[in-house]
C-alpha positions as CSV (number, residue, x, y, z in Angstrom):
1,M,47.4,-21.0,-13.5
2,E,46.8,-24.3,-15.4
3,V,44.9,-25.7,-12.4
4,I,42.5,-22.8,-12.3
5,R,41.9,-23.0,-16.0
6,R,41.1,-26.7,-15.8
7,Y,38.3,-26.2,-13.2
8,F,36.9,-22.9,-14.5
9,P,34.0,-23.2,-16.9
10,Q,35.3,-23.0,-20.5
11,K,32.0,-22.4,-22.3
12,P,29.3,-19.8,-21.6
13,W,26.6,-22.3,-21.0
14,Q,28.7,-24.0,-18.2
15,L,29.0,-20.6,-16.5
16,V,25.3,-20.0,-16.8
17,F,24.6,-23.5,-15.4
18,I,26.9,-23.0,-12.4
19,A,25.5,-19.5,-11.7
20,S,21.9,-20.8,-11.9
21,F,22.7,-23.7,-9.6
22,L,24.3,-21.3,-7.0
23,C,21.5,-18.8,-7.1
24,G,18.9,-21.6,-6.7
25,G,20.9,-22.9,-3.7
26,V,20.9,-19.4,-2.1
27,I,17.2,-19.0,-2.6
28,M,16.4,-22.4,-1.2
29,A,18.6,-21.8,1.8
30,N,16.8,-18.5,2.4
31,G,13.4,-20.3,2.3
32,L,14.6,-22.9,4.8
33,Y,15.9,-20.2,7.1
34,I,12.6,-18.4,7.1
35,K,10.7,-21.7,7.8
36,A,13.1,-22.6,10.6
37,K,12.8,-19.2,12.2
38,A,9.0,-19.4,12.1
39,Q,9.0,-22.8,13.8
40,L,11.3,-21.6,16.5
41,A,9.2,-18.5,17.0
42,Q,6.1,-20.7,17.5
43,L,7.9,-22.8,20.1
44,M,9.0,-19.7,21.9
45,I,5.5,-18.2,21.8
46,A,4.0,-21.4,23.1
47,H,6.5,-21.4,26.0
48,A,5.7,-17.7,26.8
49,W,2.0,-18.6,26.8
50,E,2.5,-21.4,29.3
51,K,4.7,-19.2,31.5
52,Q,2.1,-16.4,31.3
53,K,-0.6,-18.8,32.4
54,Q,1.5,-19.8,35.4
55,T,2.6,-16.3,36.5
56,G,-0.4,-14.3,35.4
57,E,1.9,-11.6,34.0
58,N,2.5,-10.8,30.3
59,Q,5.5,-12.7,29.1
60,A,7.4,-11.7,25.9
61,P,8.4,-14.7,23.8
62,W,12.0,-13.4,23.4
63,P,13.8,-10.7,25.3
64,W,13.6,-8.0,22.6
65,A,9.9,-8.6,21.7
66,D,7.4,-5.8,22.2
67,T,4.5,-8.3,22.1
68,Y,3.1,-11.2,24.1
69,P,0.6,-14.0,23.5
70,I,-2.9,-12.8,24.3
71,A,-5.0,-15.8,23.1
72,K,-4.9,-19.3,21.8
73,I,-7.2,-20.3,18.9
74,A,-7.8,-23.4,16.9
75,L,-9.9,-23.6,13.7
76,K,-11.5,-27.0,12.9
77,N,-8.9,-29.8,13.3
78,N,-5.8,-27.6,12.8
79,K,-3.1,-27.2,15.4
80,P,-3.6,-24.2,17.7
81,Q,-2.3,-20.7,16.9
82,W,-1.2,-18.3,19.6
83,V,-2.5,-14.8,18.9
84,L,0.0,-12.0,19.6
85,S,-1.0,-8.6,21.0
86,G,-0.6,-5.6,18.7
87,A,-1.5,-5.8,15.0
88,N,1.6,-4.6,13.1
89,M,3.8,-6.0,10.4
90,R,6.6,-7.0,12.7
91,N,4.3,-9.1,15.0
92,L,2.3,-10.4,12.0
93,A,5.4,-12.1,10.7
94,F,5.3,-14.5,13.7
95,G,1.6,-15.3,13.9
96,P,-1.9,-14.0,14.0
97,T,-2.2,-10.7,15.8
98,L,-5.0,-9.0,17.7
99,Q,-6.1,-5.4,16.9
100,M,-5.8,-3.8,20.3
101,Q,-8.6,-1.3,19.9
102,T,-11.1,-4.2,19.7
103,A,-12.5,-6.5,22.4
104,L,-10.4,-9.3,23.8
105,P,-11.2,-12.8,22.8
106,G,-13.9,-14.2,25.1
107,K,-15.2,-10.7,26.0
108,R,-18.2,-8.9,24.7
109,G,-17.7,-7.0,21.5
110,N,-16.1,-7.4,18.1
111,V,-12.7,-9.2,18.1
112,V,-10.4,-8.4,15.1
113,I,-7.6,-10.9,14.5
114,Y,-5.2,-10.5,11.6
115,G,-3.3,-13.3,9.9
116,H,-1.6,-14.1,6.6
117,N,-4.0,-16.0,4.3
118,D,-1.1,-18.1,3.0
119,T,0.5,-19.1,6.3
120,H,-1.3,-18.6,9.6
121,Y,-4.8,-18.6,8.1
122,A,-4.3,-20.9,5.1
123,M,-6.8,-23.2,6.8
124,S,-9.5,-20.5,7.0
125,W,-10.7,-20.7,3.4
126,W,-14.0,-22.1,4.7
127,L,-14.8,-19.1,6.9
128,N,-17.6,-16.8,5.7
129,P,-16.6,-13.2,5.8
130,S,-19.1,-11.1,7.7
């Protein structure tokens, strides 16, 4: 019992400090997890895009995905983004998405592509809305 008492915080401010430190660590780990998952998803989407170009068939980036890359875009000097088919929140978490009731990129008509303005389209601040 004496060993536990020696290492357990004796004053309230010590307990608050330790709790704050642990909460901050959990929040930081969650942020790193989300970033790592996003980077892995981009690699898998790029691989699916290349495989799709070779075979000519729609290729899901991962086995349980209900989407596939439909276009590759690059704005200014930024790295390319792969546009996923089907504009829904699940697909939007992994990259820009194409509204399926609009024209396909490169075809005649209006093309509507959605993306988060703080991640996928953070570089599009210079675009003029029209």
